[in-house]
Every structure is written in structure tokens, then in C-alpha cells.
N, C-alpha and C positions, 0 to 999 in steps of 0.2 A: 688621548686617553691613556692613563697609567696601565701598562701591560700587566703588572702584578694584580691590579684591581680587577682587570678583565678576567684574568686567570682565576682569581678567587670567586668571582661571580659564576663562572662556568662550573667550577668545582662544587659550589654551593647548590646549583641546580642539579648537578649529577648526584650529589649526596641526598638531596631532598627526595629524589625518586629512586634511590637505591634500595636493594634488598640486602639483608644481613643473613649470612650463613654461619652458624656456630657449629664448629666441629667438636661437639661436647659429649660425644657418645661415651668416651672413657673418662669423663669427669664425674663429679658428684651429681650432675644432671642425669647421667646415664642414657642420654639420647641426644642426637643432633637436633638442632633447632633452625628452622627457616622462617624468617620474618620478612613480609613484604609490606609496602605502604598500604594502609587501609583504603585509600582512595582507589588504588589499582584493583584491589579485591572487590570493592563495591561495584566499580565500573564493569569488571568482568562478569559479575553476577547479573547485573542489569542487562548487559549485552546478550548474555546467554538467554535470559528470560524473553527479551524482545525478539531474538532470533527464533525461539520456539513458537512465539505467537505468530510471527510472520510466516513460518513454515507450515502452519496449520491449515493454510488455504489450499484449495484444490490444485492450483497450478504452481505451487511453490516446490522447489527442489530441496531435497533433504540435505544436500551439500552446503546450503546456505546457513545451516545451524552453526552457531559460534562454538569454538572449542570449550570444553567443560572447564570451569574455573577450578583452581586448586582447592582441595578439601581443607577445611578448618581443623586444627588440632589444639587441644588444651595445652597450656604451658606445662613444663615439667613441675612436679610437685615441689621441688626444691625452691623454685622461684614463684610459686603461687601462694599468696598469703592465706589461702584456705587451709594450707597444711603448715606453712611456716608463719606463725603468728606475728613475728617481728619483721618479716619482709626482707627482701634482698634488693640491692642495687648493683647494676653491672656497668662497667666502663670498657669501652672499646678504643684501642689506640694502635698505632702502627709506627714503624720506623722507616717505611718507604718514603723516599724523598723525591719521587717522581709523581706525576699527576694521576697515575692510575689508568690512563687511557692507552689503547693500543697504538703503536707507532703507525704513521701513514704508510700505505703500501710501498712507496718508494724508499722508506726507511726501515723496512722489516729486519734488515741486518742488525739493527740496534737492539732488537728484542732480547737476544741472549745476554748481552752485557747489562742491560737494565735489570733483567731477572736476577743475575748473579749479584749485582749491587744491592738490590732490595732483599735478596735472601740473606746476604751477609749482615745487612743492617737489622733485619728481624731476628737473626740469631743473637746479635749483640743485645737487642732489646730484651729477649727472653732471659738472657743471663742477668741483665739489670733488674728485671721484674723480680726474679727470685732473690737477689742479693740486697736490693734497696727498698723494697716495699715491706717495711717492718713495723711502722707505727701509724695506723694499724696494719696487721698482716692480712692479706686477702684470704677468704675462705677457700677459694679455688681460682684456677685460671685455665684457659684452653685457647686453641687457635681459632681464627675466624677469617672470613673474607666478605667483602661488600661488592655488590655488582649492580650496574645499571646498563641494560642491553642497548637502550636508545643512545646513551652517551658513550657507549663502548668503553666502559669504565669498570675496573676491578682493582681492589686494593686489599692486600693480605695483612693481617695483624693478630691481635690477641684480645680476649675478653678477660677481665678480672672481676671477681665477685666479692662483695662485702655485705655484712648486715646493714640494713637500712639506717639503723641508729648511728652508724659510723660514716654516714654520707659526707659530711663536711670535711672530716679529716682525710677521708679517702680521696676526695676531689683534689684537695691541696697537693697531696703527694703525687697523684697521677698527672696532674697538670704540670707540676715541676719536672717530672721525668719526661713527659712528652715534649716539653719545650726544649729540653736538653738534646732531644733527638730530632730537633728541627721541625716539629709539628705545630701547626697553627691552631688546631682544634682537637678535642677528643669528643667522644659520644657517650652519653649516659642513658641507660635503659632502666625503667622502673615499671613493674607490673601494676596495671590498674584495670578495674572492671567497668564495663559499660553499665549504664543505668537507664531505665526507661525514660523517654522524653516526656516532659510535662506539657509542652506546647503542641499545638496542632501542626506546627511546621516540621516536626520530626527532628531527626538529627540526634546528636549526643550532647548531654549536658555539659556546661562549662565552656571556656573559651581558650584560645591561644595555641591550638595545635593545628598544623596543616593536615588536611584530609580528615578532619573531625577532631573532636576534643572530648575529654572525659571529665566527669565530676566525681569528687570523693577521693578516697585514699585507699591504701591496701586493705582496709576493713570492708570496703564496698563489695557487694556480691554481684555477680553477673546477672543480667536480666535482658529480656527481649527489647530491642530498640528499633526505631524506624529511621532509616537513612534516606537522603534524597540525592540522586545522582546528578551529573552535570546537565542532563537533558530534562530534569524535573521529575523523572520517574522515581517512585518510592520503592524501597526495599526494606522488608522486615527481617532483622537478624535475630533468630531465636537464641535463647539462653543455652549454654552448654550444660550437659548433665552434671548434677551434683554441685552446681554453683561454681564450676571451674571458669577460669579466664583464659582467653587466647590473645589478649591485647597488652602491648607494652607501649610506653611513651619513649621515643628517642629524642633526647635533648642535645643540641650542639653547644659545646662549651668552649669558649675561646681560651687559649693558653696565655693570652696577653692581658685579658681583663680580669677583674676581681672574681674569685670563685666562691665568694661567700653568699652572693645574691643571685638567684637564677632568673630574676625578672627580665623579660625581654629576650631570653635565649630562644632561638628557633626550635620548635618542637614538631615532630611528625608522629602520627598514630601509626603503629605497626601491628600487623596481625599475623599470628603463626599459621602456617599452612604446611601441607604434607610435601609438596614439590614446588620448585620454582616454575612460574608460568611460562618462562622462556629459557631455552638452553642455546648457547652459542659457543664459539671458540674460547671465550673467556671463562665460562662456567666449567669447561673441560680442562682448563689450564692447570698445570701442576702447582702445588703449594710453594710459595716463595718464603722459605724460612728453614729452620732446622728440621730434620726428619720428624714426621709426625709422631712416630712411636717414641721419640725421645722427649716429647713435650708432656711431661708429667709434673704436676705442681707439688712442690715440697712444702708441707704445712709448717715446717720449722725453717728458720733462717739458714740459708746456705752461706757458710763462711768462706 
């Protein structure tokens, strides 16, 4: 078997189940954003409800109650079409050229070298983002990292934001830059709102997204939906106040394929939460890139 193919498959699985942490507090979003796969959030909710039911018996012990799932949060108004009528699209990319996994215990001495190389690469990428993304120019940009505790995976990079109407032009220049930095894929995030299910089977309208899918576009408003867990249990997700959305679609875009047509690109439904459901040594790791206080987006081109 081709080792490169095996590596790509492993990374694809790691990315499909990965969370996204946007360090966007000092950007125009004005708050950090944590997104986790919607399937994970749904299963945590169902497990919690099942544990509560099981613990209601006379002889059940309280310690069997599952941990409380992370709280839902509405997306920042800047990326919620409820407030920005034209919508926004986000792109996540990195310059790290390692697979994002922790070295095996016998190779822990490699960690400092890998971290330095990734940090230098991400510093170069930040410089390139400011100087070369000119047509169109992003509205904003900030640092981010992606994490999968089961795969022991973390990768640091950046998010850049454009008006949704500039999506095609933005994709082309982001793909080109990512390819030059040795990246095989980038990731696109678009805010969409859940809509009530029409069928008895529950779920979310539409098709094509892992962990649930969405129907409609930025103009669609949030509503209560019924989801079905892996064990067949039902979960009703109520609408957020004021029609807010807490859901984004993450799309995987190849840097080697055409960027004009998104048909067939893997998608994952992501939900914003207050905290990561799992913390480990990777979530506590330092940022691999330029000092965070120096990452301030210049709205005008840097010459």
C-alpha cells in the first residue's frame, strides 16, 4: 500500500473528527470561537440524558452520571447572517509540514525541533498572508489551531475571512498560497442555520455533510430540530434566542483539484461550544508561530 495514501487517509480521519479553536478575541469577531463536530456534541448530549435516566433508579450510583456536555454558544455577530446580511466565509490554512501528531514516546526528543520548524513556517505564512492576499483583500485574519484528542493530533495555523460574495476569488488565491507552502488541503467555514425536519425520521434537512447536514443558505433562520444518535435515541435541539446560529459547515478543499466547483468536497457540521469537551497535553501546548500579540491584521496591503 502506498505510504502516502495511508498517511492521507489517517489525516483525513483525524481532521473529520477534529475541533477548531479560533484565537479571534482581538479580531473583529471580538471573542474566541471553539467549534466541535456536531456528531460529538449530539452523542455527548444523548449520553448525558441516558446516564441521568439510568441513575434515577434506587440502586444507581451518582458517579455513573456522564460528564456535562459543553454549552452551546451563538456565533459572533460578525459571522452570523442575522447581523451581516451579505454573510462571511472563512478559510483555515497552515504552513506546518508535519502531520500534526505527537511523536511516539521514544521520539519525544524530536518535539522541540518539529515545533521550531512549524513555528518558523507559520511565521513565514503570516508574512505571506499580509503581503500577497490582495485581490480580494481579506476582511480580517487571526490565529487558530485544530485538535483531535483520539488521534493525538494538533495543527496550528490561521483563519482568513472574506465576504461571502468573494468566495470564488478568495478560494483561488488561498489555494494557490497553501500549495506553495506544501499543503494538500485548506478548510472552508460557512455559517448555516438548522431548519426543522419535515420527515418523521428527524435529522437535519439536506445531504452531504458528515455528522448531519443543513438545508438553506445564510438567509435561513435557526429553528428547533430533531436529531437521531448512533443508538437510535432522539434529541431535540431547541432554537437559540433571537434566531441566532451556532452551526458552521467545514468543507475540505484540495489544493490540487479545481476550486471552482465544490461538489463532492467532504463536509462536516461543526457546532460552537463554550469549552472543549477534552483537554490534554496538546490543548495546553504553546502556539507554534509568531508571538500572538504580533498577529494583527493589516487592512491595507503591506509593501
